[in-house]
MINU-408360 format. One line per field, with one value per atom (N, C-alpha, C): residue number from 0; x negated, y, z negated; atom name. Coordinates in steps of 0.1 Angstrom, whole numbers, padded with zeros to 4 digits, always signed. Each point is the difference from the previous one (the first is absolute). Example, Ala and Ser with C-alpha at 12.3 -4.5 7.8 and 13.67 -1.06 7.14 Angstrom:
seq = 0	0	0	1	1	1
east = -0132	+0009	-0009	+0004	-0009	+0008
north = -0057	+0012	+0012	+0011	+0011	+0011
up = -0078	+0000	+0000	+0007	+0000	-0008
atom = N	CA	C	N	CA	C
***
This chain:
seq = 0	0	0	1	1	1	2	2	2	3	3	3	4	4	4	5	5	5	6	6	6	7	7	7	8	8	8	9	9	9	10	10	10	11	11	11	12	12	12	13	13	13	14	14	14	15	15	15	16	16	16	17	17	17	18	18	18	19	19	19	20	20	20	21	21	21	22	22	22	23	23	23	24	24	24	25	25	25	26	26	26	27	27	27	28	28	28	29	29	29	30	30	30	31	31	31	32	32	32	33	33	33	34	34	34	35	35	35	36	36	36	37	37	37	38	38	38	39	39	39	40	40	40	41	41	41	42	42	42	43	43	43	44	44	44	45	45	45	46	46	46	47	47	47	48	48	48	49	49	49	50	50	50	51	51	51	52	52	52	53	53	53	54	54	54	55	55	55	56	56	56	57	57	57	58	58	58	59	59	59	60	60	60	61	61	61	62	62	62	63	63	63	64	64	64	65	65	65	66	66	66	67	67	67	68	68	68	69	69	69	70	70	70	71	71	71	72	72	72	73	73	73	74	74	74	75	75	75	76	76	76	77	77	77	78	78	78	79	79	79	80	80	80	81	81	81	82	82	82	83	83	83	84	84	84	85	85	85	86	86	86	87	87	87	88	88	88	89	89	89	90	90	90	91	91	91	92	92	92	93	93	93	94	94	94	95	95	95	96	96	96	97	97	97	98	98	98	99	99	99	100	100	100	101	101	101	102	102	102	103	103	103	104	104	104	105	105	105	106	106	106	107	107	107	108	108	108	109	109	109	110	110	110	111	111	111	112	112	112	113	113	113	114	114	114	115	115	115	116	116	116	117	117	117
east = -0008	+0008	-0009	+0001	-0008	+0004	-0010	+0003	+0002	+0009	+0002	-0011	-0006	-0011	+0005	+0012	+0006	+0001	+0004	+0002	-0014	-0010	-0013	-0006	+0002	-0005	+0007	+0013	+0008	-0005	-0003	-0005	-0014	-0008	-0014	+0000	+0009	+0001	+0005	+0009	+0005	-0011	-0008	-0011	-0011	-0002	-0009	+0005	+0013	+0006	-0001	+0002	+0000	-0014	-0010	-0014	-0004	+0004	-0003	+0007	+0012	+0006	-0006	-0005	-0007	-0013	-0007	-0013	+0002	+0011	+0002	+0006	+0008	+0006	+0008	+0005	+0010	-0007	-0013	-0006	+0006	+0001	+0006	-0012	+0004	-0010	-0004	+0010	-0002	+0006	-0008	+0005	+0008	+0010	+0007	-0008	+0002	-0008	+0010	-0003	+0009	-0001	-0011	-0002	+0009	-0001	+0008	+0015	+0004	+0014	+0005	-0008	+0004	+0000	-0009	+0001	+0012	+0004	+0012	+0012	+0001	+0011	+0002	-0012	+0001	+0004	-0004	+0004	+0015	+0005	+0014	+0008	-0004	+0007	+0001	-0011	-0001	+0010	-0001	+0009	+0015	+0003	+0014	+0005	-0009	+0004	+0002	-0007	+0002	+0014	+0003	+0013	+0011	-0002	+0010	+0002	-0010	+0001	+0008	-0003	+0008	+0015	+0003	+0014	+0006	-0007	+0006	+0003	-0009	+0002	+0012	+0001	+0011	+0013	+0000	+0012	+0005	-0010	+0003	+0006	-0006	+0005	+0014	+0003	+0014	+0010	-0004	+0009	+0002	-0009	+0000	+0012	+0007	+0010	-0006	+0008	-0006	-0003	-0012	-0004	-0008	+0000	-0008	-0011	-0011	-0012	+0002	-0007	+0000	-0009	+0004	-0008	-0005	-0014	-0006	-0009	+0002	-0008	-0009	-0010	-0009	+0007	+0010	+0008	+0007	+0005	+0006	-0010	-0012	-0010	-0003	-0001	-0002	+0011	+0012	+0012	+0000	-0003	-0001	-0011	-0011	-0011	+0004	+0007	+0004	+0011	+0010	+0011	-0004	-0008	-0003	-0012	-0010	-0012	-0003	+0009	+0000	-0011	-0005	-0011	+0007	-0006	+0005	-0002	-0011	-0002	-0009	+0003	-0007	-0004	-0013	-0005	+0006	+0003	+0005	-0010	-0013	-0011	+0000	+0001	+0000	+0012	+0011	+0012	+0000	-0005	-0001	-0010	-0011	-0010	+0006	+0007	+0007	+0010	+0008	+0010	-0006	-0011	-0007	-0005	-0006	-0005	+0011	+0011	+0011	+0008	+0001	+0006	-0007	-0013	-0008	+0000	-0001	+0000	+0013	+0011	+0014	+0005	-0009	+0004	+0012	-0001	+0011	+0003	-0010	+0002	+0012	+0004	+0011	+0013	+0002	+0013	+0001	-0012	+0000	-0006	+0003	-0006	-0005	-0011	-0005	-0007	-0001	-0008	-0013	-0005	-0013	-0012	+0002	-0011	-0003	+0008	-0001	-0011
north = -0012	+0012	+0012	+0009	+0012	+0010	+0008	+0011	+0013	+0008	+0013	+0009	+0008	+0009	+0011	+0004	+0010	-0004	-0013	-0005	-0002	-0005	-0001	+0014	+0009	+0014	+0006	-0003	+0005	-0006	-0013	-0007	+0005	+0002	+0005	+0014	+0008	+0014	+0000	-0009	-0002	-0004	-0010	-0004	+0011	+0008	+0011	+0010	+0003	+0009	-0006	-0013	-0006	+0000	-0002	+0000	+0015	+0009	+0014	+0004	-0004	+0003	-0006	-0013	-0007	+0007	+0005	+0007	+0014	+0007	+0013	-0001	-0009	-0003	+0012	+0007	+0011	+0011	+0003	+0011	+0013	+0009	+0013	+0008	+0006	+0008	+0013	+0006	+0012	-0002	-0003	-0003	+0012	-0003	+0010	+0007	+0013	+0008	+0007	+0000	+0007	+0015	+0005	+0014	+0005	-0008	+0003	+0000	-0010	-0002	+0012	+0004	+0011	+0013	+0002	+0012	+0000	-0011	-0001	+0002	-0005	+0002	+0015	+0007	+0014	+0008	-0003	+0007	-0002	-0012	-0003	+0008	+0000	+0007	+0015	+0006	+0014	+0003	-0008	+0002	-0002	-0009	-0002	+0011	+0006	+0011	+0012	+0002	+0011	-0002	-0012	-0003	+0003	-0004	+0002	+0015	+0008	+0014	+0006	-0005	+0004	-0003	-0012	-0004	+0009	+0003	+0008	+0014	+0006	+0013	+0000	-0010	-0001	-0002	-0008	-0002	+0013	+0008	+0012	+0010	+0001	+0009	-0004	-0013	-0004	+0004	-0001	+0003	+0015	+0008	+0014	+0006	+0010	+0007	+0011	+0005	+0010	+0013	+0005	+0012	-0002	-0011	-0002	-0010	+0002	-0009	-0014	-0009	-0014	-0001	-0008	-0002	-0014	-0002	-0013	-0001	-0010	-0002	-0012	+0000	-0012	-0012	+0001	-0012	-0006	+0009	-0005	-0009	+0005	-0008	-0013	+0000	-0012	-0010	+0005	-0009	-0006	+0009	-0005	-0011	+0002	-0009	-0014	+0001	-0012	-0007	+0008	-0006	-0006	+0007	-0004	-0009	+0002	-0008	-0009	-0001	-0010	+0002	+0013	+0002	+0000	-0007	+0000	+0013	+0007	+0013	+0008	+0013	+0009	+0012	+0002	+0011	+0014	+0008	+0013	+0008	-0001	+0007	-0005	-0013	-0005	+0005	-0001	+0005	+0015	+0008	+0014	+0003	-0007	+0003	-0003	-0011	-0004	+0011	+0004	+0010	+0014	+0003	+0013	-0001	-0011	-0001	+0001	-0007	+0000	+0013	+0006	+0013	+0010	+0001	+0009	-0003	-0013	-0003	+0002	-0001	+0002	+0014	+0009	+0014	+0001	-0006	-0001	+0013	+0009	+0013	+0008	-0002	+0009	-0005	-0013	-0005	-0010	-0002	-0010	+0006	-0007	+0003	-0013	+0000	-0012	+0003	-0010	+0001	-0007	-0003	-0007	+0009	+0013	+0009	+0004	-0005	+0003	-0009
up = +0000	+0000	+0000	+0010	+0001	-0010	-0005	-0009	+0007	-0005	+0007	-0005	+0009	-0004	-0010	+0002	-0009	-0014	-0002	-0014	-0007	+0008	-0006	-0004	+0009	-0003	-0012	-0002	-0011	-0013	+0000	-0012	-0003	+0010	-0003	-0006	+0006	-0006	-0014	-0003	-0014	-0009	+0004	-0008	-0002	+0010	-0002	-0010	+0000	-0010	-0014	-0001	-0013	-0006	+0009	-0005	-0004	+0009	-0004	-0013	-0002	-0013	-0012	+0002	-0011	-0003	+0010	-0002	-0007	+0005	-0005	-0015	-0003	-0013	-0005	+0008	-0004	-0008	+0002	-0007	+0005	-0009	+0003	+0006	+0012	+0007	-0008	-0006	-0008	-0014	-0009	-0014	-0006	-0008	-0007	-0010	-0001	-0009	-0009	-0013	-0010	+0002	+0004	+0002	+0012	+0011	+0012	-0003	-0008	-0003	-0009	-0009	-0009	+0008	+0010	+0008	+0009	+0005	+0008	-0008	-0012	-0009	-0003	-0003	-0003	+0012	+0011	+0013	+0002	-0002	+0002	-0010	-0012	-0011	+0003	+0004	+0003	+0012	+0010	+0012	-0004	-0009	-0004	-0009	-0008	-0008	+0008	+0011	+0009	+0007	+0004	+0006	-0010	-0012	-0010	-0002	+0000	-0001	+0012	+0012	+0012	-0002	-0005	-0002	-0011	-0010	-0011	+0005	+0008	+0006	+0009	+0009	+0009	-0007	-0011	-0008	-0006	-0006	-0006	+0010	+0012	+0010	+0004	+0001	+0004	-0011	-0013	-0011	-0003	+0005	-0003	+0008	-0006	+0007	+0009	+0009	+0009	-0008	+0003	-0006	-0013	-0006	-0013	+0003	-0007	+0002	-0005	+0007	-0005	-0012	-0009	-0012	+0000	+0001	+0000	-0013	-0007	-0012	+0001	-0008	-0001	-0003	-0009	-0003	+0012	+0009	+0013	+0008	+0000	+0008	-0007	-0013	-0008	+0002	+0000	+0002	+0014	+0010	+0014	+0001	-0006	+0001	-0006	-0012	-0007	+0008	+0006	+0007	+0013	+0008	+0013	+0002	-0009	+0001	-0011	-0010	-0011	-0010	-0001	-0010	-0014	-0010	-0013	-0007	+0002	-0006	+0009	+0001	+0008	-0010	-0001	-0009	+0005	-0009	+0004	+0008	-0003	+0008	+0014	+0002	+0014	+0008	-0006	+0007	+0002	-0009	+0002	+0011	+0000	+0011	+0014	+0001	+0013	+0003	-0009	+0002	+0004	-0006	+0004	+0014	+0004	+0014	+0010	-0002	+0009	+0000	-0012	-0001	+0008	-0001	+0008	+0015	+0003	+0014	+0007	-0007	+0006	-0001	-0004	-0002	-0009	-0011	-0010	-0007	+0000	-0008	+0005	+0012	+0005	-0004	-0003	-0003	-0011	-0007	-0011	-0013	-0011	-0013	-0006	-0007	-0006	-0013	-0008	-0012	+0001	+0012	+0002	-0003	+0000	-0002	-0014	-0009	-0015	-0006
atom = N	CA	C	N	CA	C	N	CA	C	N	CA	C	N	CA	C	N	CA	C	N	CA	C	N	CA	C	N	CA	C	N	CA	C	N	CA	C	N	CA	C	N	CA	C	N	CA	C	N	CA	C	N	CA	C	N	CA	C	N	CA	C	N	CA	C	N	CA	C	N	CA	C	N	CA	C	N	CA	C	N	CA	C	N	CA	C	N	CA	C	N	CA	C	N	CA	C	N	CA	C	N	CA	C	N	CA	C	N	CA	C	N	CA	C	N	CA	C	N	CA	C	N	CA	C	N	CA	C	N	CA	C	N	CA	C	N	CA	C	N	CA	C	N	CA	C	N	CA	C	N	CA	C	N	CA	C	N	CA	C	N	CA	C	N	CA	C	N	CA	C	N	CA	C	N	CA	C	N	CA	C	N	CA	C	N	CA	C	N	CA	C	N	CA	C	N	CA	C	N	CA	C	N	CA	C	N	CA	C	N	CA	C	N	CA	C	N	CA	C	N	CA	C	N	CA	C	N	CA	C	N	CA	C	N	CA	C	N	CA	C	N	CA	C	N	CA	C	N	CA	C	N	CA	C	N	CA	C	N	CA	C	N	CA	C	N	CA	C	N	CA	C	N	CA	C	N	CA	C	N	CA	C	N	CA	C	N	CA	C	N	CA	C	N	CA	C	N	CA	C	N	CA	C	N	CA	C	N	CA	C	N	CA	C	N	CA	C	N	CA	C	N	CA	C	N	CA	C	N	CA	C	N	CA	C	N	CA	C	N	CA	C	N	CA	C	N	CA	C	N	CA	C	N	CA	C	N	CA	C	N	CA	C	N	CA	C	N	CA	C	N	CA	C	N	CA	C	N	CA	C	N	CA	C	N	CA	C	N	CA	C	N	CA	C	N	CA	C	N	CA	C	N	CA	C	N	CA	C	N	CA	C
***
């Protein structure tokens, strides 16, 4: 009974992959680093706090009546961060810094008031 050349090639390729896997043994090419993980977590937290500040400013602007300024507090940012990003606790200084950055970037002085500068 003649062998099909495609079947033999398929089996040979499979054996080559098995041997390569056995030699490699699943080693991680780039090992995990605690320092890199902490840096990534800090970067994500900072980004999420800025987003929470944006959401708090937008919510305050939606709730403000016509002609009066929107009032955004650091507590609003902390609540948004806890609600949307699941943080157990957010320090007041962190939330205030994020709110100050977004407040100034969004030109909030013309239609908003905040307690982040105290």
